[in-house]
N, C-alpha and C positions, 0 to 999 in steps of 0.2 A: 474418429473422435479428435476434436481440436480444442485444446485447453489454453487458457490465458492466465499466466501467472502475473497478477497485478501488483506484486510487491516482492522484488528480488534485489538484494544488494550485490550485484555482480562484480562491482569493483571493490568489494571488501577484501581485506588482505587474505582471507581464507581461500580466495580464488585467484591469488596472484600468479599461480602457475596453472596453465591449461584451461583458460576460460573458454576457448573455442571448443574444447572437448566437452565441457559442461553444457554448452549450448547445443552441441550435436546430440549429446545423450538426452537432453530435454526434448529435442525434436523427435527423437526415436521413441520417446514415451508419450507422445501426443501433445506436448507443450509447443504450440506453434507461435505463440505471442508472449512477450514478457515486457515488463517495465523495470528498467534499472533505476533503483532508488538511490540517489546520491544525497547524503545528508550531512556532509561536512565539506570544507573547502578542498581537502585532498581528494575525496571521492568524486566531487564535482569535476575537478580538473582531470582526473583519470578517466571518468566516464565520458566526458566530452571528447577526450582524445582517443579512447580505445573502443567505446561501445556505441556512442552516438552515430546514427546513420546506418547501423547494421540492419539488415532486412528483418522486419517484424519485431525489432527490439526498440522500445520507446525509452525515453529518458525523462525522469522527474528530478528536479533539483530543489533543495531546501537545506535548512540548518536545524538539526535535531534539538528539541528542548533540553536534552541532557547537557548540551554545550552552551546554554544560554548565558552563563556567567562569563564565558570567554569571548562572546561575539562582540565585534566592534562595528561601528557604522560603516567602515570600509567593506566589511563582509556583506552587509545588506546591499551596498552599492555594487559589489561584485555580482550578486544574484541578479540585480536589475540588468547589468551589462550583459550577462549570459542570456537572459531572456530576450534582450534586444538583438543579440548577435546570432543566436541559434533559434530560428523560427519554428523548428519542429520539436522543441521541448514540449512534452505532452501534459505536464502538470507541475504544480508547485507543491513541494513537500518531500519528505515527510516533515510535518510540523505539528505543533499541538502542545499538550501538557503531560508531564510525567511526574506524578507525586509519589510513585512507588520507589524509584531509585533515589529521587530527591537529591540529585547531584548539582542542581542549580536552583537559585531562589525562585519562588513562585512569582514574584513580581516581574523578574526579568523574563521568565518563561512566557508570561502573559503578554508582555510587550513584544517579544519576538514573534509569538503566534499572530498577534494583530498585524505586524508588518508583513507577514506571509499572506494573510488574508487580503490585505490591501494590494499586494503584488498580483495575486490570483485574479482579483477583480479588474485591476488595471489592464492585465494582459489577456483577460477573458479565458482563463484556464481553470480546470478543476483543481481542487485542493485535496491533498492526501493527509488525513488527520490521525495523529498518534494520540491515544488517550489511555493513561493508566492511573486509575484511582483519582480521576479529576473530572468526573462527569458533570458536576454542577458548574464548575468554572468554564469548562468547554462550552456548555450550552449558554451560559451567561455572555460569553464573548461572541458566540455566533449570533445571538439576538441583536447585537449592536451593528451587524452588517447584513447586507442584502444577499449574501452568498448562499447559493442553494445547489451548487454543482460540485460534488466531491464524494469522498468515501471515508468512512471510519474504518481504518485498516486494523487487522488483527483484533477483531472485536472481542472485548472481554467484559462488557457491561451487562446491565439488566435488560429485560424485555421492555420495560418502561423507557429506559434511555434510548434503546434502539428505535422504539416507536416515535419518540420525539425527533430523532435524527431523520427518520423516514419522512415524517411530516414536513420537515424542512427541505426535503428533496434529495437527501443524501443516500448513497448506497452503503451496504454493510458487507464487510469482507471477513472471511474466516480463514484461519491459518491452521497449521498442524496441531495446535493445542486442542482443536475440536476433537481429535482422536484420543486424547489422554483419558485414562480411567477416572481421574478425579474431576472430570468436566461435564457431569450430567446436566447442570444448569445451563451451561453454554450450548449444549446440544438442544435443549428445549427452546432456547432463544432462536437458534438456527432453524428449527422446525417451523417457527412462526413467521420468519422473514418471507415476504412475497417473492415469488420466483423471478419477477422482473426487476428486483432491486438487490439481488444477492451476488456476491463475487467470492472468488477463492484466490489464495495466495500461498506462497511458501514462507515469506519473510526470511528467506535463506541469506546467510548460512545458519540462521537461528531456528529454533522450534521445529526440529525434525519430527515428523509424525511418529506415532507410537511404534509402527511396524519397523521403523529404521532409527528409533531413538538411540542417541549416543553417537550417531554418525553426523558428519557435516551435512547439513541440509542443502538441497540444491533443487532447481526447478523440476528436474526429472522425478522428484518425489511428490509432485503436486497431486498425482493420481490417488494417493492415499487419503488426502483430505476430500477430494471429489467423491470417492467411494463412501466415506463416512457420511458426508452430507447427503448423498443419495439414499443411504440406509435410513438416516434420521427422518428424511422427508417422505420415505416410502415411494421413491421414484426410481426410474431406470437411470443408470449412470450416464448414458448417452443423452438423455433428456436434460439432466442437470448440467452436463458439459455444454450443451447448446445454450441453455439459459445464461450460465455464467459468462461464457465467451461473448455472446451477443450483448449482454449487459455491459461488459467491459468496453467493447467496441463503441457502444452508444455513449458511455460516460466520457471516454477519451476522444470522441469525435472521429472514430476510425471505421465507420460502417463499410467503407470501400477499401479497407486495408488489403494490400497485395497478398497473394498466396505464396 
């Protein structure tokens, strides 16, 4: 069984000691591929220095909407420079809108989101979208662009929202919260997502699955989300692993990724 963790914050401070052992443990638990999500200047610098180029670990760069009030034009310029200098960056993001934490103004979040979309289009890269309680505004912004290659990560919306995103060409990714007792609606959405458009992730070090709730989440725990997704869909875990891994390879242009 080969799993693909499509959203892991490997350069988060929670992993500042022993990242190699975290990767090794993930591999031993079937997680053969990962995307390191860098979503502020510090994590981008760290990720490009320590994780970029590691075998079967991809890199995505972006500036999280929670920091929108602090972002300067020089930071956008830095993103562009990184995309130009590091040709194997796999995606732009995570980016999007977060009206749950509401730590930045909606206006600046929207402007920042648009700048990320423009970079993704310019560099022909998929976009990784963060959406919390901002469904309408996310869709309104996407309507203004021709972007159709990306993923709604850590999905938490309605089936209607999911269907609209699918119709635009996006993939839908589920994290450890799929396993939580208070998430029956989310599980119903996951059941309805087509097998060829579904992904799984840890969003580590956050959102540890129910079986390991309270622990620091890590890629090696991806199996718990896989098993729950398989249960919800009434499929064999191996089949779901195959679907989600092949979907991720297709989305991020890695059909021929090395073993």
